[in-house]
C-alpha positions in Angstrom: 102.2 103.0 132.1 104.5 105.9 131.3 104.0 109.6 130.6 105.5 110.8 127.3 107.2 114.2 127.0 104.0 115.4 125.3 102.0 114.6 128.4 100.2 111.7 126.7 99.9 108.5 128.7 101.5 105.5 127.2 100.2 102.2 128.5 102.4 100.1 126.1 105.9 101.6 126.1 108.2 100.1 123.5 111.3 100.8 121.3 113.2 101.1 124.6 117.0 101.5 125.0 117.5 98.4 127.1 115.5 95.1 127.3 112.3 95.3 129.3 110.1 92.5 130.7 106.9 91.7 128.8 103.8 92.6 130.8 100.1 91.8 131.0 97.8 93.6 128.6 95.4 96.1 130.3 92.7 96.0 127.6 90.1 93.4 126.6 90.5 91.2 123.5 86.8 91.1 122.8 84.9 94.3 123.3 81.4 93.3 122.1 79.0 90.5 123.1 77.1 87.7 121.3 74.1 90.1 120.8 76.3 92.5 118.8 76.9 90.4 115.7 77.1 87.0 113.9 79.7 85.3 116.1 78.2 82.9 118.5 79.1 82.9 122.2 81.4 79.8 122.1 83.4 81.2 119.2 83.6 84.6 120.8 84.9 83.1 124.0 87.5 81.1 122.1 88.6 84.3 120.3 88.9 86.0 123.7 91.0 83.2 125.0 93.2 82.4 122.0 93.2 85.7 120.2 92.0 84.3 117.0 89.3 82.3 115.2 88.9 80.8 111.8 85.9 81.1 109.5 85.9 78.3 106.9 84.2 79.0 103.6 83.8 82.8 104.1 84.1 83.2 100.3 82.6 80.8 97.8 84.9 79.1 95.2 83.5 81.5 92.6 84.3 84.5 94.8 87.8 83.2 95.4 88.4 82.9 91.7 87.2 86.5 91.2 89.5 87.9 93.9 92.4 85.8 92.6 92.0 87.2 89.1 91.9 90.7 90.7 95.2 90.0 92.5 96.7 88.8 89.2 95.5 92.0 87.5 96.9 94.2 90.2 100.4 92.5 90.2 100.6 92.7 86.4 99.8 96.5 86.3 103.0 98.1 85.2 101.9 101.6 86.1 100.9 100.5 89.5 104.4 99.0 90.2 105.8 102.5 90.3 103.3 103.4 93.1 104.8 103.7 96.6 101.9 101.5 97.9 103.5 98.5 96.1 106.2 96.8 98.1 108.6 94.4 96.3 110.7 91.5 97.5 114.1 92.6 98.8 116.0 90.0 96.7 113.8 89.3 93.7 112.0 92.6 93.0 108.7 90.8 92.6 105.5 92.2 94.2 105.3 91.3 97.9 102.4 93.5 99.0 100.0 96.2 97.7 98.8 98.6 100.4 95.6 100.6 100.6 94.2 98.1 98.2 90.6 98.9 99.1 91.1 102.3 97.4 92.7 100.8 94.4 90.3 98.0 93.8 86.5 98.5 93.9 86.1 94.7 94.3 88.0 94.8 97.5 86.3 98.0 98.6 83.0 96.0 98.4 84.5 93.2 100.5 85.3 95.7 103.3 81.6 96.6 103.4 80.4 93.0 103.1 78.3 92.1 106.2 80.2 88.8 106.5 83.3 90.8 107.2 82.2 94.2 108.6 79.7 92.8 111.2 82.4 90.5 112.7 84.8 93.4 113.1 82.2 95.5 114.7 81.2 92.7 117.1 84.8 91.9 118.2 85.7 95.6 118.7 82.3 96.6 120.2 82.0 99.8 118.1 81.9 101.3 114.7 85.1 100.6 112.8 87.3 102.1 110.1 90.0 100.6 107.9 93.4 101.2 109.5 95.2 99.2 106.8 94.4 97.1 103.8 96.7 95.1 101.6 97.1 92.0 99.5 100.0 89.8 100.2 101.7 87.6 97.5 103.8 84.7 98.5 104.8 83.0 95.3 106.0 79.4 95.1 109.8 78.8 95.5 110.7 82.4 96.3 108.1 83.8 98.7 109.7 85.1 101.9 108.0 85.0 105.3 107.5 87.5 108.1 109.5 87.2 111.3 107.7 86.9 114.7 106.1 90.2 115.7 103.0 91.9 117.2 101.3 94.2 114.7 100.1 96.4 117.6 103.7 97.1 118.7 104.4 98.7 115.3 101.0 100.4 115.0 101.5 101.9 118.5 105.1 102.9 118.1 105.0 104.2 114.5 101.3 105.0 113.8 100.1 106.3 117.2 97.4 103.6 117.8 96.7 104.1 121.6 95.4 100.6 122.5 95.1 97.2 120.9 91.5 97.7 120.0 92.0 96.5 116.4 91.5 93.2 114.7 92.8 91.8 111.4 91.1 89.6 108.9 93.3 87.5 106.6 91.3 85.9 103.8 93.1 83.1 101.9 92.9 83.1 98.1 95.0 80.0 97.8 95.0 76.8 99.8 97.0 77.1 103.0 99.1 74.1 103.8 101.4 73.5 106.7 104.3 73.6 104.3 103.8 76.7 102.1 104.5 79.4 104.6 101.1 79.4 106.4 100.7 82.0 109.2 101.7 80.8 112.7 100.2 82.3 115.8 100.9 81.9 119.5 97.4 81.3 121.0 96.8 83.5 124.0 99.9 85.6 123.5 97.7 88.6 122.7 97.3 89.0 126.5 101.1 89.8 126.8 102.7 92.9 125.5 106.4 92.6 124.6 108.4 95.8 124.5 111.0 95.9 121.8 114.5 97.3 122.0 115.8 100.0 119.6 115.1 103.4 118.3 112.8 103.8 115.2 114.9 105.0 112.3 113.7 107.8 110.1 111.3 106.6 107.3 111.8 103.1 108.7 108.8 101.8 106.8 110.7 101.9 103.5 112.9 99.0 104.7 110.7 97.4 107.4 107.9 96.4 105.0 110.5 94.3 103.2 112.4 93.0 106.2 111.7 94.2 109.8 114.6 94.5 112.2 113.5 97.1 114.7 110.2 96.3 116.5 110.7 92.6 116.7 110.9 90.7 120.0 114.2 89.1 121.1 114.8 85.4 120.6 114.6 85.0 124.4 111.1 86.5 124.5 109.9 84.5 121.6 111.2 81.3 123.3 109.4 82.1 126.5 106.2 83.0 124.7 106.3 79.7 122.7 106.9 77.7 125.9 103.9 79.4 127.6 101.4 79.5 124.7 102.6 77.1 122.0 102.2 77.6 118.3 99.1 77.1 116.1 99.1 77.4 112.3 96.4 78.7 110.0 95.7 76.0 107.4 92.7 75.4 105.2 91.2 75.8 101.8 91.0 79.0 99.8 88.1 81.1 100.9 88.8 80.6 104.6 89.4 83.6 106.9 91.6 84.1 109.9 90.5 86.8 112.4 93.3 87.7 114.8 94.0 90.2 117.5 96.3 93.1 116.8 98.7 92.1 119.6 98.9 88.3 119.0 102.5 87.1 118.3 102.6 85.7 114.8 104.9 85.1 111.9 105.4 82.9 108.8 108.2 81.0 107.2 109.5 81.1 103.6 107.6 79.3 100.9 110.0 76.9 99.0 107.1 74.8 97.7 105.6 75.2 94.2 102.3 76.2 95.8 101.7 80.0 96.1 100.1 81.5 99.2 98.2 84.8 98.7 95.7 86.6 100.8 93.7 89.7 101.3 94.5 91.4 104.6 92.1 93.9 106.2 92.7 95.7 109.5 89.8 97.2 111.3 90.3 99.7 114.2 87.7 101.0 116.5 86.6 104.6 115.9 87.1 105.0 119.7 90.8 104.1 119.2 91.7 106.8 116.7 95.4 107.4 116.1 97.4 110.1 117.8 101.0 111.1 117.4 103.4 108.1 117.2 104.6 106.8 120.6 108.1 105.9 119.4 108.8 107.6 116.1 109.4 111.2 115.0 106.5 111.3 112.6 103.6 109.0 111.5 104.0 106.6 108.7 102.3 107.4 105.4 98.5 107.1 105.5 98.5 104.3 103.0 100.1 102.2 105.7 98.3 103.6 108.8 95.1 105.5 107.8 94.2 108.7 109.6 90.8 108.8 108.0 88.6 107.6 110.9 85.3 107.6 108.9 83.3 104.5 109.9 82.8 101.8 107.3 79.2 101.6 106.2 77.5 99.1 104.0 
């Protein structure tokens, strides 16, 4: 733990000038208990150990079709493409992600409040929750580019001011996830290790990092050590499946050179007891469409 110039304690120092050794996380992965929600004791224990769990069939085929049509509608909206919440591919200019999507789409706003989703987030985090970030990700066939290995919490801590890794992400597949079309890879158990990253956060870094992140990613040496210790799992399964994963788990995805697209809805829930403060390693917070500073609890 370090003390920042502002006097704020920093339990997870990162964006350091020289390489620093990874260290054990000081916070729990699971904050609630079996009595707090729909996740049974065995699954909760597995999530605690591995940092993730999968819910198959969270959405019905009919629901998947409805959300898929909504993604097509959003990506085809020419007026929306001029919105800063829309991120395009660095090389092709096609839509890569749309942020704050629960404020753009009433259908996805309803999904955030759905007990199948909301109650799991509350249980894992052991408190009321709010949406830190929402987005839809598009990974088209042939040209979809992946995301390099990273911990989401490292960025949310450094650039958004999230004090602790008391946040959980839900990635809901709207297309079938195969081992070969860029499916998300995770290192099970790696959420227990925090990896400080080297480098100073550039001004307005989000404008480039959302297309390709270069600062805030672990070294190849650290990735190699983590993979040797924890191994690598991959999220595969039919459309409608959901992956719940800890904010600090090391994860990434490869490019999609197959004809099969891979798109998903991505919801990040943060505990209301873990509200953002000033960034720990940036001169100012990122825009609120990336890291919300509205800490109002989600209600049904």
